[in-house]
PyMOL Python script that loads the backbone (N, CA, C, O; Angstrom):
from pymol import cmd

cmd.read_pdbstr("""\
ATOM      1  N   UNK A   1     -23.622  38.949  11.304  1.00  0.00           N
ATOM      2  CA  UNK A   1     -23.859  37.799  12.318  1.00  0.00           C
ATOM      3  C   UNK A   1     -22.498  37.488  12.898  1.00  0.00           C
ATOM      4  O   UNK A   1     -22.440  37.158  14.083  1.00  0.00           O
ATOM      5  N   UNK A   2     -21.543  37.554  12.265  1.00  0.00           N
ATOM      6  CA  UNK A   2     -20.213  37.125  12.817  1.00  0.00           C
ATOM      7  C   UNK A   2     -19.773  38.322  13.920  1.00  0.00           C
ATOM      8  O   UNK A   2     -19.192  38.037  14.967  1.00  0.00           O
ATOM      9  N   UNK A   3     -20.119  39.656  13.555  1.00  0.00           N
ATOM     10  CA  UNK A   3     -19.699  40.597  14.455  1.00  0.00           C
ATOM     11  C   UNK A   3     -20.492  40.529  15.749  1.00  0.00           C
ATOM     12  O   UNK A   3     -19.949  40.754  16.830  1.00  0.00           O
ATOM     13  N   UNK A   4     -21.735  40.227  15.640  1.00  0.00           N
ATOM     14  CA  UNK A   4     -22.548  39.924  16.975  1.00  0.00           C
ATOM     15  C   UNK A   4     -22.049  38.688  17.856  1.00  0.00           C
ATOM     16  O   UNK A   4     -22.004  38.643  19.085  1.00  0.00           O
ATOM     17  N   UNK A   5     -21.691  37.716  16.962  1.00  0.00           N
ATOM     18  CA  UNK A   5     -21.105  36.610  17.739  1.00  0.00           C
ATOM     19  C   UNK A   5     -19.825  37.001  18.447  1.00  0.00           C
ATOM     20  O   UNK A   5     -19.639  36.614  19.601  1.00  0.00           O
ATOM     21  N   UNK A   6     -18.952  37.734  17.831  1.00  0.00           N
ATOM     22  CA  UNK A   6     -17.739  38.119  18.418  1.00  0.00           C
ATOM     23  C   UNK A   6     -18.012  39.259  19.646  1.00  0.00           C
ATOM     24  O   UNK A   6     -17.359  39.233  20.690  1.00  0.00           O
ATOM     25  N   UNK A   7     -18.864  40.066  19.426  1.00  0.00           N
ATOM     26  CA  UNK A   7     -19.258  40.904  20.662  1.00  0.00           C
ATOM     27  C   UNK A   7     -19.723  40.142  21.784  1.00  0.00           C
ATOM     28  O   UNK A   7     -19.274  40.338  22.913  1.00  0.00           O
ATOM     29  N   UNK A   8     -20.702  39.184  21.501  1.00  0.00           N
ATOM     30  CA  UNK A   8     -21.215  38.347  22.586  1.00  0.00           C
ATOM     31  C   UNK A   8     -20.195  37.516  23.365  1.00  0.00           C
ATOM     32  O   UNK A   8     -20.213  37.475  24.596  1.00  0.00           O
ATOM     33  N   UNK A   9     -19.424  36.944  22.717  1.00  0.00           N
ATOM     34  CA  UNK A   9     -18.168  36.095  23.152  1.00  0.00           C
ATOM     35  C   UNK A   9     -17.296  37.021  23.918  1.00  0.00           C
ATOM     36  O   UNK A   9     -16.883  36.645  25.015  1.00  0.00           O
ATOM     37  N   UNK A  10     -16.957  38.246  23.438  1.00  0.00           N
ATOM     38  CA  UNK A  10     -16.200  39.194  24.200  1.00  0.00           C
ATOM     39  C   UNK A  10     -16.810  39.609  25.389  1.00  0.00           C
ATOM     40  O   UNK A  10     -16.087  39.683  26.382  1.00  0.00           O
ATOM     41  N   UNK A  11     -18.052  39.908  25.493  1.00  0.00           N
ATOM     42  CA  UNK A  11     -18.632  40.311  26.712  1.00  0.00           C
ATOM     43  C   UNK A  11     -18.688  39.095  27.683  1.00  0.00           C
ATOM     44  O   UNK A  11     -18.384  39.249  28.866  1.00  0.00           O
ATOM     45  N   UNK A  12     -19.091  37.835  27.168  1.00  0.00           N
ATOM     46  CA  UNK A  12     -19.138  36.657  28.006  1.00  0.00           C
ATOM     47  C   UNK A  12     -17.829  36.337  28.640  1.00  0.00           C
ATOM     48  O   UNK A  12     -17.795  35.823  29.758  1.00  0.00           O
ATOM     49  N   UNK A  13     -16.710  36.631  27.943  1.00  0.00           N
ATOM     50  CA  UNK A  13     -15.367  36.094  28.536  1.00  0.00           C
ATOM     51  C   UNK A  13     -14.835  37.347  29.367  1.00  0.00           C
ATOM     52  O   UNK A  13     -14.107  37.097  30.328  1.00  0.00           O
ATOM     53  N   UNK A  14     -15.122  38.597  29.092  1.00  0.00           N
ATOM     54  CA  UNK A  14     -14.419  39.589  29.796  1.00  0.00           C
ATOM     55  C   UNK A  14     -15.144  39.869  31.224  1.00  0.00           C
ATOM     56  O   UNK A  14     -14.510  40.405  32.133  1.00  0.00           O
ATOM     57  N   UNK A  15     -16.465  39.492  31.377  1.00  0.00           N
ATOM     58  CA  UNK A  15     -17.089  39.625  32.609  1.00  0.00           C
ATOM     59  C   UNK A  15     -16.388  38.703  33.809  1.00  0.00           C
ATOM     60  O   UNK A  15     -16.078  39.215  34.884  1.00  0.00           O
ATOM     61  N   UNK A  16     -16.186  37.401  33.539  1.00  0.00           N
ATOM     62  CA  UNK A  16     -15.417  36.506  34.554  1.00  0.00           C
ATOM     63  C   UNK A  16     -14.072  36.989  34.530  1.00  0.00           C
ATOM     64  O   UNK A  16     -13.484  36.848  35.603  1.00  0.00           O
ATOM     65  N   UNK A  17     -13.374  37.558  33.536  1.00  0.00           N
ATOM     66  CA  UNK A  17     -12.022  38.071  33.618  1.00  0.00           C
ATOM     67  C   UNK A  17     -11.808  39.114  34.564  1.00  0.00           C
ATOM     68  O   UNK A  17     -10.924  39.102  35.420  1.00  0.00           O
ATOM     69  N   UNK A  18     -12.688  40.061  34.373  1.00  0.00           N
ATOM     70  CA  UNK A  18     -12.687  41.192  35.224  1.00  0.00           C
ATOM     71  C   UNK A  18     -12.981  40.853  36.669  1.00  0.00           C
ATOM     72  O   UNK A  18     -12.364  41.435  37.561  1.00  0.00           O
ATOM     73  N   UNK A  19     -13.898  39.936  36.938  1.00  0.00           N
ATOM     74  CA  UNK A  19     -14.202  39.413  38.192  1.00  0.00           C
ATOM     75  C   UNK A  19     -13.057  38.784  38.865  1.00  0.00           C
ATOM     76  O   UNK A  19     -12.839  38.952  40.065  1.00  0.00           O
ATOM     77  N   UNK A  20     -12.285  38.021  38.055  1.00  0.00           N
ATOM     78  CA  UNK A  20     -11.161  37.346  38.742  1.00  0.00           C
ATOM     79  C   UNK A  20     -10.027  38.254  38.894  1.00  0.00           C
ATOM     80  O   UNK A  20      -9.273  38.022  39.839  1.00  0.00           O
ATOM     81  N   UNK A  21      -9.767  39.264  38.119  1.00  0.00           N
ATOM     82  CA  UNK A  21      -8.831  40.255  38.522  1.00  0.00           C
ATOM     83  C   UNK A  21      -9.181  40.996  39.675  1.00  0.00           C
ATOM     84  O   UNK A  21      -8.282  41.366  40.430  1.00  0.00           O
ATOM     85  N   UNK A  22     -10.438  41.280  39.928  1.00  0.00           N
ATOM     86  CA  UNK A  22     -10.745  42.111  41.119  1.00  0.00           C
ATOM     87  C   UNK A  22     -10.576  41.175  42.471  1.00  0.00           C
ATOM     88  O   UNK A  22     -10.157  41.620  43.539  1.00  0.00           O
ATOM     89  N   UNK A  23     -10.942  39.904  42.263  1.00  0.00           N
ATOM     90  CA  UNK A  23     -10.759  39.033  43.484  1.00  0.00           C
ATOM     91  C   UNK A  23      -9.264  38.781  43.649  1.00  0.00           C
ATOM     92  O   UNK A  23      -8.797  38.791  44.788  1.00  0.00           O
ATOM     93  N   UNK A  24      -8.543  38.574  42.677  1.00  0.00           N
ATOM     94  CA  UNK A  24      -7.070  38.287  42.679  1.00  0.00           C
ATOM     95  C   UNK A  24      -6.226  39.450  43.256  1.00  0.00           C
ATOM     96  O   UNK A  24      -5.216  39.255  43.933  1.00  0.00           O
ATOM     97  N   UNK A  25      -6.689  40.624  42.954  1.00  0.00           N
ATOM     98  CA  UNK A  25      -5.785  41.766  43.388  1.00  0.00           C
ATOM     99  C   UNK A  25      -6.616  42.581  44.500  1.00  0.00           C
ATOM    100  O   UNK A  25      -5.979  43.314  45.257  1.00  0.00           O
ATOM    101  N   UNK A  26      -7.787  42.498  44.607  1.00  0.00           N
ATOM    102  CA  UNK A  26      -8.524  43.353  45.548  1.00  0.00           C
ATOM    103  C   UNK A  26      -8.877  42.682  46.845  1.00  0.00           C
ATOM    104  O   UNK A  26      -9.309  43.316  47.808  1.00  0.00           O
ATOM    105  N   UNK A  27      -8.658  41.231  46.848  1.00  0.00           N
ATOM    106  CA  UNK A  27      -8.961  40.525  48.063  1.00  0.00           C
ATOM    107  C   UNK A  27      -7.698  39.799  48.660  1.00  0.00           C
ATOM    108  O   UNK A  27      -7.745  38.628  49.037  1.00  0.00           O
ATOM    109  N   UNK A  28      -6.647  40.523  48.715  1.00  0.00           N
ATOM    110  CA  UNK A  28      -5.475  40.227  49.310  1.00  0.00           C
ATOM    111  C   UNK A  28      -5.720  39.574  50.733  1.00  0.00           C
ATOM    112  O   UNK A  28      -6.610  40.027  51.453  1.00  0.00           O
ATOM    113  N   UNK A  29      -4.960  38.548  51.124  1.00  0.00           N
ATOM    114  CA  UNK A  29      -5.260  37.914  52.233  1.00  0.00           C
ATOM    115  C   UNK A  29      -4.887  38.700  53.391  1.00  0.00           C
ATOM    116  O   UNK A  29      -5.541  38.511  54.417  1.00  0.00           O
ATOM    117  N   UNK A  30      -3.869  39.622  53.404  1.00  0.00           N
ATOM    118  CA  UNK A  30      -3.445  40.302  54.495  1.00  0.00           C
ATOM    119  C   UNK A  30      -4.088  41.731  54.562  1.00  0.00           C
ATOM    120  O   UNK A  30      -4.338  42.242  55.653  1.00  0.00           O
ATOM    121  N   UNK A  31      -4.302  42.249  53.594  1.00  0.00           N
ATOM    122  CA  UNK A  31      -5.053  43.688  53.672  1.00  0.00           C
ATOM    123  C   UNK A  31      -5.865  43.832  52.602  1.00  0.00           C
ATOM    124  O   UNK A  31      -5.461  44.513  51.659  1.00  0.00           O
ATOM    125  N   UNK A  32      -7.122  43.233  52.554  1.00  0.00           N
ATOM    126  CA  UNK A  32      -8.000  43.275  51.325  1.00  0.00           C
ATOM    127  C   UNK A  32      -8.479  44.803  51.061  1.00  0.00           C
ATOM    128  O   UNK A  32      -8.916  45.546  51.940  1.00  0.00           O
ATOM    129  N   UNK A  33      -8.343  45.088  49.902  1.00  0.00           N
ATOM    130  CA  UNK A  33      -8.802  46.451  49.400  1.00  0.00           C
ATOM    131  C   UNK A  33     -10.262  46.635  49.225  1.00  0.00           C
ATOM    132  O   UNK A  33     -10.754  47.764  49.225  1.00  0.00           O
ATOM    133  N   UNK A  34     -10.979  45.545  49.073  1.00  0.00           N
ATOM    134  CA  UNK A  34     -12.368  45.524  49.085  1.00  0.00           C
ATOM    135  C   UNK A  34     -12.983  45.261  50.476  1.00  0.00           C
ATOM    136  O   UNK A  34     -14.210  45.266  50.569  1.00  0.00           O
ATOM    137  N   UNK A  35     -12.342  45.068  51.390  1.00  0.00           N
ATOM    138  CA  UNK A  35     -12.754  45.000  52.871  1.00  0.00           C
ATOM    139  C   UNK A  35     -13.810  43.925  53.130  1.00  0.00           C
ATOM    140  O   UNK A  35     -13.547  42.773  52.783  1.00  0.00           O
ATOM    141  N   UNK A  36     -14.805  44.161  53.622  1.00  0.00           N
ATOM    142  CA  UNK A  36     -15.897  43.143  53.905  1.00  0.00           C
ATOM    143  C   UNK A  36     -16.481  42.353  52.770  1.00  0.00           C
ATOM    144  O   UNK A  36     -17.038  41.262  52.894  1.00  0.00           O
ATOM    145  N   UNK A  37     -16.285  43.067  51.566  1.00  0.00           N
ATOM    146  CA  UNK A  37     -16.646  42.186  50.400  1.00  0.00           C
ATOM    147  C   UNK A  37     -16.144  41.000  50.194  1.00  0.00           C
ATOM    148  O   UNK A  37     -16.804  40.106  49.667  1.00  0.00           O
ATOM    149  N   UNK A  38     -14.791  40.839  50.627  1.00  0.00           N
ATOM    150  CA  UNK A  38     -13.896  39.729  50.411  1.00  0.00           C
ATOM    151  C   UNK A  38     -14.061  38.691  51.639  1.00  0.00           C
ATOM    152  O   UNK A  38     -13.494  37.602  51.561  1.00  0.00           O
ATOM    153  N   UNK A  39     -14.752  38.988  52.653  1.00  0.00           N
ATOM    154  CA  UNK A  39     -14.827  38.010  53.770  1.00  0.00           C
ATOM    155  C   UNK A  39     -15.876  36.811  53.620  1.00  0.00           C
ATOM    156  O   UNK A  39     -15.840  35.764  54.268  1.00  0.00           O
ATOM    157  N   UNK A  40     -16.784  37.144  52.680  1.00  0.00           N
ATOM    158  CA  UNK A  40     -17.800  36.157  52.605  1.00  0.00           C
ATOM    159  C   UNK A  40     -17.338  34.987  51.600  1.00  0.00           C
ATOM    160  O   UNK A  40     -16.163  34.764  51.308  1.00  0.00           O
ATOM    161  N   UNK A  41     -18.361  34.335  51.157  1.00  0.00           N
ATOM    162  CA  UNK A  41     -18.063  33.177  50.168  1.00  0.00           C
ATOM    163  C   UNK A  41     -17.381  33.718  48.862  1.00  0.00           C
ATOM    164  O   UNK A  41     -17.833  34.681  48.242  1.00  0.00           O
ATOM    165  N   UNK A  42     -16.352  33.081  48.525  1.00  0.00           N
ATOM    166  CA  UNK A  42     -15.537  33.610  47.266  1.00  0.00           C
ATOM    167  C   UNK A  42     -16.270  33.380  46.138  1.00  0.00           C
ATOM    168  O   UNK A  42     -16.295  34.269  45.286  1.00  0.00           O
ATOM    169  N   UNK A  43     -16.947  32.239  45.937  1.00  0.00           N
ATOM    170  CA  UNK A  43     -17.716  31.931  44.725  1.00  0.00           C
ATOM    171  C   UNK A  43     -18.918  32.737  44.582  1.00  0.00           C
ATOM    172  O   UNK A  43     -19.384  32.963  43.465  1.00  0.00           O
ATOM    173  N   UNK A  44     -19.468  33.204  45.695  1.00  0.00           N
ATOM    174  CA  UNK A  44     -20.779  34.097  45.651  1.00  0.00           C
ATOM    175  C   UNK A  44     -20.272  35.443  45.158  1.00  0.00           C
ATOM    176  O   UNK A  44     -20.882  36.053  44.280  1.00  0.00           O
ATOM    177  N   UNK A  45     -19.085  35.941  45.752  1.00  0.00           N
ATOM    178  CA  UNK A  45     -18.415  37.252  45.345  1.00  0.00           C
ATOM    179  C   UNK A  45     -17.991  37.281  43.876  1.00  0.00           C
ATOM    180  O   UNK A  45     -18.099  38.236  43.106  1.00  0.00           O
ATOM    181  N   UNK A  46     -17.514  36.124  43.634  1.00  0.00           N
ATOM    182  CA  UNK A  46     -17.158  35.987  42.014  1.00  0.00           C
ATOM    183  C   UNK A  46     -18.321  36.180  41.008  1.00  0.00           C
ATOM    184  O   UNK A  46     -18.217  36.855  39.984  1.00  0.00           O
ATOM    185  N   UNK A  47     -19.454  35.514  41.403  1.00  0.00           N
ATOM    186  CA  UNK A  47     -20.690  35.710  40.590  1.00  0.00           C
ATOM    187  C   UNK A  47     -21.265  36.826  40.748  1.00  0.00           C
ATOM    188  O   UNK A  47     -21.964  37.165  39.794  1.00  0.00           O
ATOM    189  N   UNK A  48     -21.214  37.668  41.793  1.00  0.00           N
ATOM    190  CA  UNK A  48     -21.928  38.876  41.831  1.00  0.00           C
ATOM    191  C   UNK A  48     -20.900  39.872  41.015  1.00  0.00           C
ATOM    192  O   UNK A  48     -21.392  40.728  40.281  1.00  0.00           O
ATOM    193  N   UNK A  49     -19.620  39.769  41.131  1.00  0.00           N
ATOM    194  CA  UNK A  49     -18.711  40.614  40.398  1.00  0.00           C
ATOM    195  C   UNK A  49     -18.773  40.461  38.846  1.00  0.00           C
ATOM    196  O   UNK A  49     -18.591  41.384  38.051  1.00  0.00           O
ATOM    197  N   UNK A  50     -19.072  39.083  38.506  1.00  0.00           N
ATOM    198  CA  UNK A  50     -19.198  38.840  37.048  1.00  0.00           C
ATOM    199  C   UNK A  50     -20.454  39.348  36.587  1.00  0.00           C
ATOM    200  O   UNK A  50     -20.478  39.863  35.469  1.00  0.00           O
ATOM    201  N   UNK A  51     -21.576  39.283  37.318  1.00  0.00           N
ATOM    202  CA  UNK A  51     -22.869  39.878  36.912  1.00  0.00           C
ATOM    203  C   UNK A  51     -22.821  41.510  36.731  1.00  0.00           C
ATOM    204  O   UNK A  51     -23.447  42.194  35.921  1.00  0.00           O
ATOM    205  N   UNK A  52     -21.958  41.887  37.657  1.00  0.00           N
ATOM    206  CA  UNK A  52     -21.806  43.487  37.723  1.00  0.00           C
ATOM    207  C   UNK A  52     -20.848  43.763  36.438  1.00  0.00           C
ATOM    208  O   UNK A  52     -21.024  44.804  35.806  1.00  0.00           O
ATOM    209  N   UNK A  53     -20.048  43.039  36.126  1.00  0.00           N
ATOM    210  CA  UNK A  53     -19.042  43.307  34.955  1.00  0.00           C
ATOM    211  C   UNK A  53     -19.793  43.216  33.827  1.00  0.00           C
ATOM    212  O   UNK A  53     -19.615  44.112  33.001  1.00  0.00           O
ATOM    213  N   UNK A  54     -20.673  42.279  33.548  1.00  0.00           N
ATOM    214  CA  UNK A  54     -21.505  42.063  32.383  1.00  0.00           C
ATOM    215  C   UNK A  54     -22.473  43.212  32.271  1.00  0.00           C
ATOM    216  O   UNK A  54     -22.670  43.781  31.198  1.00  0.00           O
ATOM    217  N   UNK A  55     -23.095  43.555  33.431  1.00  0.00           N
ATOM    218  CA  UNK A  55     -24.016  44.753  33.245  1.00  0.00           C
ATOM    219  C   UNK A  55     -23.265  45.962  32.667  1.00  0.00           C
ATOM    220  O   UNK A  55     -23.740  46.589  31.721  1.00  0.00           O
ATOM    221  N   UNK A  56     -22.096  46.290  33.233  1.00  0.00           N
ATOM    222  CA  UNK A  56     -21.406  47.443  32.806  1.00  0.00           C
ATOM    223  C   UNK A  56     -21.027  47.295  31.302  1.00  0.00           C
ATOM    224  O   UNK A  56     -21.217  48.216  30.508  1.00  0.00           O
ATOM    225  N   UNK A  57     -20.482  46.095  30.942  1.00  0.00           N
ATOM    226  CA  UNK A  57     -20.155  45.926  29.597  1.00  0.00           C
ATOM    227  C   UNK A  57     -21.323  46.066  28.561  1.00  0.00           C
ATOM    228  O   UNK A  57     -21.207  46.623  27.469  1.00  0.00           O
ATOM    229  N   UNK A  58     -22.413  45.512  29.027  1.00  0.00           N
ATOM    230  CA  UNK A  58     -23.692  45.528  28.197  1.00  0.00           C
ATOM    231  C   UNK A  58     -24.171  47.074  28.053  1.00  0.00           C
ATOM    232  O   UNK A  58     -24.470  47.548  26.957  1.00  0.00           O
ATOM    233  N   UNK A  59     -24.213  47.759  29.174  1.00  0.00           N
ATOM    234  CA  UNK A  59     -24.545  49.311  29.198  1.00  0.00           C
ATOM    235  C   UNK A  59     -23.641  49.936  28.339  1.00  0.00           C
ATOM    236  O   UNK A  59     -24.071  50.693  27.469  1.00  0.00           O
ATOM    237  N   UNK A  60     -22.271  49.691  28.482  1.00  0.00           N
ATOM    238  CA  UNK A  60     -21.229  50.528  27.595  1.00  0.00           C
ATOM    239  C   UNK A  60     -21.630  50.169  26.129  1.00  0.00           C
ATOM    240  O   UNK A  60     -21.761  51.096  25.328  1.00  0.00           O
ATOM    241  N   UNK A  61     -21.826  48.920  25.741  1.00  0.00           N
ATOM    242  CA  UNK A  61     -22.155  48.547  24.338  1.00  0.00           C
ATOM    243  C   UNK A  61     -23.333  49.243  23.831  1.00  0.00           C
ATOM    244  O   UNK A  61     -23.334  49.757  22.712  1.00  0.00           O
ATOM    245  N   UNK A  62     -24.518  49.284  24.761  1.00  0.00           N
ATOM    246  CA  UNK A  62     -25.630  49.941  24.275  1.00  0.00           C
ATOM    247  C   UNK A  62     -25.502  51.505  23.979  1.00  0.00           C
ATOM    248  O   UNK A  62     -26.089  52.096  23.073  1.00  0.00           O
ATOM    249  N   UNK A  63     -24.592  52.089  24.949  1.00  0.00           N
ATOM    250  CA  UNK A  63     -24.373  53.511  24.757  1.00  0.00           C
ATOM    251  C   UNK A  63     -23.496  53.839  23.483  1.00  0.00           C
ATOM    252  O   UNK A  63     -23.683  54.804  22.742  1.00  0.00           O
ATOM    253  N   UNK A  64     -22.529  52.899  23.352  1.00  0.00           N
ATOM    254  CA  UNK A  64     -21.676  52.952  22.120  1.00  0.00           C
ATOM    255  C   UNK A  64     -22.498  52.898  20.798  1.00  0.00           C
ATOM    256  O   UNK A  64     -22.280  53.699  19.889  1.00  0.00           O
ATOM    257  N   UNK A  65     -23.466  51.909  20.718  1.00  0.00           N
ATOM    258  CA  UNK A  65     -24.210  51.754  19.620  1.00  0.00           C
ATOM    259  C   UNK A  65     -25.291  52.950  19.477  1.00  0.00           C
ATOM    260  O   UNK A  65     -25.623  53.295  18.343  1.00  0.00           O
ATOM    261  N   UNK A  66     -25.778  53.509  20.474  1.00  0.00           N
ATOM    262  CA  UNK A  66     -26.638  54.702  20.452  1.00  0.00           C
ATOM    263  C   UNK A  66     -25.823  55.891  19.834  1.00  0.00           C
ATOM    264  O   UNK A  66     -26.257  56.600  18.926  1.00  0.00           O
ATOM    265  N   UNK A  67     -24.696  56.020  20.377  1.00  0.00           N
ATOM    266  CA  UNK A  67     -23.745  57.114  19.853  1.00  0.00           C
ATOM    267  C   UNK A  67     -23.285  56.917  18.341  1.00  0.00           C
ATOM    268  O   UNK A  67     -23.133  57.895  17.610  1.00  0.00           O
ATOM    269  N   UNK A  68     -23.093  55.755  17.949  1.00  0.00           N
ATOM    270  CA  UNK A  68     -22.733  55.387  16.631  1.00  0.00           C
ATOM    271  C   UNK A  68     -24.045  55.579  15.761  1.00  0.00           C
ATOM    272  O   UNK A  68     -23.937  55.991  14.606  1.00  0.00           O
ATOM    273  N   UNK A  69     -25.193  55.303  16.268  1.00  0.00           N
ATOM    274  CA  UNK A  69     -26.434  55.633  15.488  1.00  0.00           C
ATOM    275  C   UNK A  69     -26.650  57.202  15.249  1.00  0.00           C
ATOM    276  O   UNK A  69     -27.122  57.678  14.216  1.00  0.00           O
ATOM    277  N   UNK A  70     -26.296  57.810  16.188  1.00  0.00           N
ATOM    278  CA  UNK A  70     -26.530  59.423  16.063  1.00  0.00           C
ATOM    279  C   UNK A  70     -25.471  59.960  15.093  1.00  0.00           C
ATOM    280  O   UNK A  70     -25.716  60.925  14.368  1.00  0.00           O
ATOM    281  N   UNK A  71     -24.331  59.347  15.087  1.00  0.00           N
ATOM    282  CA  UNK A  71     -23.231  59.791  14.081  1.00  0.00           C
ATOM    283  C   UNK A  71     -23.700  59.464  12.666  1.00  0.00           C
ATOM    284  O   UNK A  71     -23.490  60.259  11.750  1.00  0.00           O
ATOM    285  N   UNK A  72     -24.266  58.425  12.493  1.00  0.00           N
ATOM    286  CA  UNK A  72     -24.785  57.988  11.123  1.00  0.00           C
ATOM    287  C   UNK A  72     -25.860  58.892  10.726  1.00  0.00           C
ATOM    288  O   UNK A  72     -25.841  59.347   9.583  1.00  0.00           O
ATOM    289  N   UNK A  73     -26.773  59.198  11.516  1.00  0.00           N
ATOM    290  CA  UNK A  73     -28.000  60.000  11.218  1.00  0.00           C
ATOM    291  C   UNK A  73     -27.553  61.377  10.843  1.00  0.00           C
ATOM    292  O   UNK A  73     -28.202  61.993   9.998  1.00  0.00           O
ATOM    293  N   UNK A  74     -26.444  61.937  11.430  1.00  0.00           N
ATOM    294  CA  UNK A  74     -25.953  63.210  11.045  1.00  0.00           C
ATOM    295  C   UNK A  74     -25.388  63.305   9.751  1.00  0.00           C
ATOM    296  O   UNK A  74     -25.346  64.376   9.146  1.00  0.00           O
ATOM    297  N   UNK A  75     -24.915  62.154   9.256  1.00  0.00           N
ATOM    298  CA  UNK A  75     -24.139  62.170   7.842  1.00  0.00           C
ATOM    299  C   UNK A  75     -25.001  62.170   6.807  1.00  0.00           C
ATOM    300  O   UNK A  75     -24.578  62.182   5.651  1.00  0.00           O
TER     301      UNK A  75
END
""", "prot")
cmd.dss("prot")
cmd.show_as("cartoon", "prot")
cmd.util.cbc("prot")
cmd.orient("prot")
């Protein structure tokens, strides 16, 4: 149970962390690396980036668990 709690908290905190890093470094005021993605509402962009980061993290966790299950079934 503790492991599931730690995994959940990790995913919940890393999603906004990645979104913040992308906004901070990808949406430079002079020459934005993300282009038109940065021109809109910053909060809306942050929410979409957070949701995308959560989706990637959850998908990675599912793949990791599936691979770990295959390793255990071979043993």
